[in-house]
C-alpha positions in Angstrom: 4.7 227.4 160.2 3.0 229.2 156.9 6.5 230.5 155.9 8.3 226.8 156.1 5.1 225.4 154.2 5.3 227.8 151.4 9.1 227.1 151.3 8.4 223.1 151.3 5.9 223.8 148.5 8.5 225.9 146.7 11.2 223.2 146.7 8.9 220.7 145.7 7.7 222.8 142.8 11.0 222.9 141.8 12.1 219.4 141.9 8.8 218.7 140.1 9.8 221.3 137.3 13.2 219.8 137.1 11.9 216.2 136.7 9.6 217.2 134.2 12.5 219.1 132.4 14.8 216.1 132.5 12.0 213.7 131.3 11.3 216.0 128.2 15.0 215.9 127.5 15.2 212.3 127.7 12.4 211.7 125.4 13.7 214.2 123.1 17.2 212.9 122.9 16.4 210.7 119.8 14.3 213.1 117.7 17.4 214.5 115.5 18.2 210.6 114.7 14.4 209.9 114.1 14.6 212.6 111.3 16.9 210.4 109.4 19.6 211.7 106.8 19.3 213.3 103.4 20.9 211.6 100.4 24.4 212.3 99.5 27.4 211.2 97.2 26.5 208.3 95.0 23.1 207.9 96.6 22.4 211.3 95.6 23.7 210.9 92.2 21.0 207.9 91.8 18.3 210.2 92.9 19.3 213.1 90.3 19.2 210.3 87.6 15.8 208.8 88.7 12.9 209.5 86.0 10.9 210.4 89.1 13.2 212.9 90.4 12.7 216.6 89.3 14.1 219.9 90.7 14.9 217.9 93.8 11.8 216.3 94.5 10.2 212.9 93.6 6.9 213.0 91.5 3.9 211.0 91.1 3.0 209.9 87.7 -0.1 211.4 88.3 -0.2 214.6 90.5 -1.5 214.5 94.1 -2.7 216.9 96.2 -1.8 215.9 100.1 -4.4 218.1 101.9 -6.9 220.4 100.2 -7.4 223.6 101.1 -11.0 223.5 101.5 -10.6 220.6 103.5 -8.6 222.0 106.3 -11.3 223.4 108.3 -13.2 220.7 108.1 -10.6 218.2 109.3 -9.9 220.9 112.0 -13.8 220.9 113.1 -14.1 217.0 112.9 -10.6 216.2 114.8 -12.6 217.8 117.9 -15.7 215.7 117.8 -16.8 211.9 118.0 -13.0 210.9 119.0 -14.5 208.1 120.9 -15.8 206.4 117.5 -12.1 206.5 116.2 -10.8 204.0 118.9 -11.9 200.6 119.5 -14.8 200.2 122.3 -12.7 197.2 123.9 -9.4 195.5 123.5 -8.3 194.4 120.0 -8.1 190.4 119.9 -4.6 189.8 119.1 -3.2 186.3 118.4 0.1 184.8 119.1 1.2 183.9 115.6 2.4 180.5 114.9 6.0 180.9 113.8 6.9 177.2 113.6 4.6 176.4 110.8 5.8 175.2 107.3 6.8 177.9 105.4 6.2 176.3 102.2 3.2 177.5 100.3 2.0 181.2 100.8 1.1 182.6 104.1 0.5 186.0 105.4 0.4 186.9 108.9 -0.6 190.5 109.8 1.0 192.1 112.8 -1.4 195.4 112.6 -1.4 198.4 110.5 1.0 197.5 107.6 3.2 195.4 109.3 3.1 191.7 108.1 5.1 188.5 107.3 4.5 187.1 103.9 5.9 183.3 103.7 6.4 182.8 100.1 7.8 179.3 98.7 9.9 178.9 101.8 11.3 182.2 102.1 10.1 184.8 104.6 9.6 188.5 104.0 8.7 191.2 106.5 6.7 194.3 105.6 7.0 197.7 107.2 7.7 196.6 110.3 6.7 199.2 113.4 7.1 197.5 117.0 7.3 200.9 118.7 4.4 202.1 121.1 4.0 205.4 118.9 4.5 206.3 115.4 6.2 209.6 115.8 9.4 211.0 116.4 8.6 211.6 120.0 8.2 209.1 122.8 5.7 211.3 124.5 3.4 212.5 121.5 2.2 211.3 118.5 -0.3 208.3 117.3 -0.1 205.7 120.2 -0.7 201.9 119.4 -4.3 200.7 119.8 -3.0 197.1 120.3 0.1 195.3 121.5 2.6 193.8 118.7 1.5 190.2 118.4 5.0 188.9 119.0 8.1 190.4 120.1 10.9 191.2 117.5 13.2 188.6 119.1 10.8 185.8 118.7 10.3 186.4 114.9 11.4 183.7 112.8 14.5 183.9 110.5 13.8 186.8 107.9 15.0 186.5 104.2 14.2 190.2 103.6 12.7 193.4 105.2 10.5 195.3 102.7 10.1 199.0 103.2 7.1 201.0 101.2 8.3 204.6 102.2 9.8 206.7 105.0 6.6 207.9 107.0 6.9 207.0 110.7 4.1 204.5 110.5 6.0 202.3 107.9 9.6 203.3 108.8 10.3 202.8 112.7 14.2 203.6 113.8 13.8 201.6 116.8 12.4 198.4 115.1 15.2 198.8 112.5 18.1 199.1 114.7 16.9 195.8 116.6 16.3 194.0 113.3 19.9 195.0 112.7 20.9 192.9 115.8 18.4 190.0 115.7 18.2 189.3 112.0 20.7 189.2 109.0 18.2 190.3 106.3 18.9 192.7 103.8 16.6 195.7 103.7 14.9 196.6 100.4 13.8 200.1 100.3 12.7 203.0 97.5 15.6 205.6 96.4 16.9 207.7 99.0 15.5 206.0 102.1 18.9 204.1 102.5 20.4 207.4 104.0 18.0 207.0 107.0 19.0 203.2 107.5 22.8 203.9 107.6 22.4 206.8 110.0 20.7 204.2 112.1 23.5 201.7 111.9 22.5 199.3 109.0 25.6 198.3 107.3 25.7 199.4 103.7 25.9 195.9 102.5 22.2 194.8 103.9 20.8 198.0 102.1 19.4 197.8 98.5 17.7 200.6 97.1 15.5 200.5 93.9 13.8 202.8 91.5 10.2 202.2 90.2 10.5 199.2 87.6 14.0 198.1 89.4 14.4 194.6 90.4 16.5 192.3 92.5 16.5 188.7 93.7 17.0 187.8 97.3 17.0 184.1 98.6 15.4 183.2 95.1 12.4 185.7 95.3 12.2 188.4 92.7 11.4 191.9 94.4 10.3 194.9 92.0 9.6 198.4 93.3 6.6 199.6 91.5 4.7 202.8 91.3 2.5 204.4 93.7 0.5 207.7 94.4 1.7 209.2 97.7 4.6 211.4 99.4 7.3 211.2 101.6 9.4 212.9 104.6 10.2 212.7 108.2 10.5 216.4 108.9 9.9 219.6 107.1 11.3 218.4 104.0 9.1 216.6 101.6 9.5 214.0 98.7 13.4 213.8 99.1 12.9 210.1 99.2 10.8 207.6 96.9 7.8 205.8 97.8 6.8 202.6 96.3 4.3 199.6 95.9 6.2 196.1 95.7 5.8 192.7 93.7 7.1 189.8 95.7 7.6 187.0 93.2 9.0 183.4 94.1 9.2 180.6 92.1 5.9 179.5 92.1 3.8 182.0 93.9 3.1 186.1 93.5 2.0 188.8 96.1 1.5 192.4 95.7 1.8 195.2 98.3 0.5 198.3 97.8 2.1 200.6 100.3 0.6 203.7 101.0 -1.2 205.2 97.9 -4.0 207.1 96.4 -5.9 205.2 93.6 -4.3 205.9 90.2 -4.4 203.7 86.8 -1.0 202.6 87.1 -2.2 199.6 89.1 -3.9 198.1 86.1 -0.3 198.4 84.4 1.4 196.7 87.3 -1.4 193.9 86.9 -0.6 193.6 83.1 3.1 193.5 83.7 3.6 191.6 86.8 0.2 189.7 87.7 -2.0 187.8 88.2 -1.3 187.6 92.0 -2.2 184.7 94.5 -2.8 187.4 97.4 -2.8 191.3 97.6 -2.0 193.2 101.0 -3.6 196.7 100.5 -4.3 199.9 102.1 -7.9 200.6 103.0 -7.5 202.7 106.2 -6.5 206.4 107.1 -8.3 208.1 104.5 -10.3 211.2 104.3 -12.0 213.6 101.7 -9.4 216.3 102.2 -6.5 214.0 101.0 -8.2 211.4 98.6 -4.8 211.5 96.1 -2.7 209.9 98.9 -4.9 207.4 100.8 -7.5 205.0 99.3 -10.8 204.8 100.1 -12.0 201.1 101.1 -13.5 200.8 97.7 -10.3 202.1 95.9 -8.4 199.3 97.6 -10.8 196.7 96.5 -10.4 198.3 93.0 -6.7 197.9 93.2 -7.1 194.5 94.0 -9.1 193.8 91.0 -6.7 196.0 88.5 -3.7 193.8 89.6 -5.4 190.7 89.1 -5.4 189.6 92.7 -6.6 186.1 94.0 -7.2 186.9 97.8 -7.2 189.9 99.3 -5.9 191.1 102.8 -6.8 194.6 103.9 -3.7 196.5 105.8 -3.3 199.9 106.9 -6.2 200.2 109.6 -7.0 199.1 113.2 -3.6 199.6 115.0 -3.0 203.5 115.0 -5.8 206.3 115.1 -4.5 208.5 111.8 -7.6 209.8 110.1 -11.4 210.9 111.2 -13.3 207.9 110.2 -14.7 205.3 112.7 -12.5 202.9 113.7 -14.0 199.8 112.5 -15.3 201.7 109.2 -12.3 200.8 106.6 -13.2 196.9 107.4 -16.8 197.4 106.8 -16.7 199.0 103.6 -14.1 196.9 102.2 -15.9 193.7 103.0 -19.3 195.2 101.7 -17.4 196.3 98.3 -15.7 192.8 98.3 -18.9 191.3 98.3 -20.4 193.5 95.7 -17.4 192.7 93.3 -17.1 189.0 94.2 -13.4 189.5 95.6 -12.1 186.7 97.9 -11.2 188.5 101.2 -9.7 187.5 104.4 -9.9 190.2 107.5 -7.3 188.5 110.0 -7.0 189.3 113.6 -3.5 190.8 114.7 -1.2 188.0 114.6 -3.3 185.7 112.9 -1.5 183.5 109.8 -3.9 183.1 106.7 -2.9 180.3 104.5 -3.7 181.9 101.0 -4.9 178.5 99.6 -7.3 177.8 102.4 -8.3 181.4 104.1 -10.6 181.7 107.0 -14.0 183.1 106.5 -14.6 186.6 107.1 -16.5 186.7 110.2 -16.7 190.5 111.2 -14.9 190.2 114.4 -14.1 194.1 114.4 -17.8 195.0 114.5 -18.0 194.1 118.1 -15.6 196.9 118.9 -16.8 199.4 116.4 
């Protein structure tokens, strides 16, 4: 009996191991495609001609350190403590967006993290759409969503342009891109080099528009200008082979600015002088840390950026959806709100899925503080 039981356990263990192995193979099958592709041919020639491209890498106008050496041990130690505070204490309130409203005027619907819909002068622009459960090349590991997307991709209204700031996984999501190719007909506007990723994922070349900093294109009557940011790029071990950008979105009568991911730098004042004022800004305020101050802004820097570009209403983004840093979950919104009040900046902090009328924004009510 003991021998038979042992044999049964052995067979069970074998089947469990096989099942786990098969699951791991299934989960890893998309990783090579997730890494994207390197620019070649005419696309590579454009990179080589860019003023930002030197010795095979894109460079910031103000040099940026991605992670300070002194900060590494502090980050490692902090990552093991106070984990619960880096997540909301309860469900994040998610609203079902109103997709049937009048698109005339200027509206912003924040879907979470940096994904948002800007409705400007009757046109719709989708920013950095990420609908996957994880912002990672793997389906099993990597930062997992802290709330569901407010709306399925298939229920989005017709989009006129999809805007991408850079190629990191929390801003450029392969599964979302592939679905948008089938569900929408809009072009993808991306910084230099990112088009190689899109082509590998099945985006038709005719739907890819790549821009260097200060280059512009008009789509559906809206002018888009790729403007400078202070960041980095890469989906694998290679870094900075594609460009990163902030974006100017200029309709016939209204203007919006999206910071993308960035550290604070003097270039924002120049953007304000050349392209402002803006009716609304969407500015990164989360995923910051003392060990990487050059590539992600503090909330106070985000408010300063809004002021520099001559913004009207500020809507904070890049927080609440993925746990990407060591600060408390609610801290970015608290600090941005305090700084906005100190600098007399108009602020809206919508719940995921909430549609903000830029001309009549909701009062800030501190909804996130109940979950902090």
